[in-house]
C-alpha positions, 0 to 999 in steps of 0.5 A: 499481525507483525512486521515480516522483514527488515529492521523491525522484523518480528515486531507486532502491529495493532489492528484497526479491529473493525469489520470494515477494515480487512487486514492482510494476512502475514503470509500474503504480505510476505509473498507480496514483498517477495514478489517486490524483491524483498528490500525497498527504497524510495517513497511509498504510498499506502492508499486505503491504508487501514492499519498501515501494515503494508506501508510500515513493512516497506519502511522496515525494509528500507523505504525512506518515507511513507504516505498513509491515507485512509478515510476512517478515523480509527484506521488513522489512529491505528497507523499513528500508534503502529508508527510510534510502536516502530519509532518511525513517526518522522518517516510517516505522513498520515492523511485522514482523507477519502482516496479521491480527495487525496489524489486530487490534492497531490502536488507535482512534487509528490512522486512515489516509488512503491504504491499499495492499493488495497480498497474494500473488495466491492470497491472497484476503483483500480483503473481510476486510481492508477490513471490518477497516480500515473503522473506521480510515479517515478520510472519503474515504480511498482504498484501493488493492487489487492483485490478479490480473486474474481477481479482481473485487472487490465494488462496495461493501464496508462503507462503501467504494465502488469508484471506479476499476478498471484491468487491467495485464497479469496484475494488476487495480488496484481503488480504493475510497473511504470514504463 
């Protein structure tokens, strides 16, 4: 697992190494960032962050700050290790919290430009999460949802509109944009 593009291109990342954490393949991650336009800016939220690969890829491609959230201690340790490998700790906030606890404790100053939502495949919480996140998204914010391919998300959720969708093997990538 490595950084695909940007200033840290080619740098290797550490995996969480648990069966409960599903790492996104580099090929899929590259496709996701191509769908997002390659470079990013602004603030990123990586919910269900695992190793932090999505969020750290965004930092490499120009995002200014990353909030990485996971409920697993080993995942949090891995995110911190990966941020240190890339010398990006000053641009990363790591939260050991359940996704809902994080969403319920966000204040009005937390606004996101890009969000990655990649929960365990049998954990279908996309609509609930998107509705909670909606007031914390800037205009034209992009939200990437990774799910198993059988999960087809609504065309619109809150003020979010589905703009792209692709299937890669057993996973589906759905991208929303805030109106």
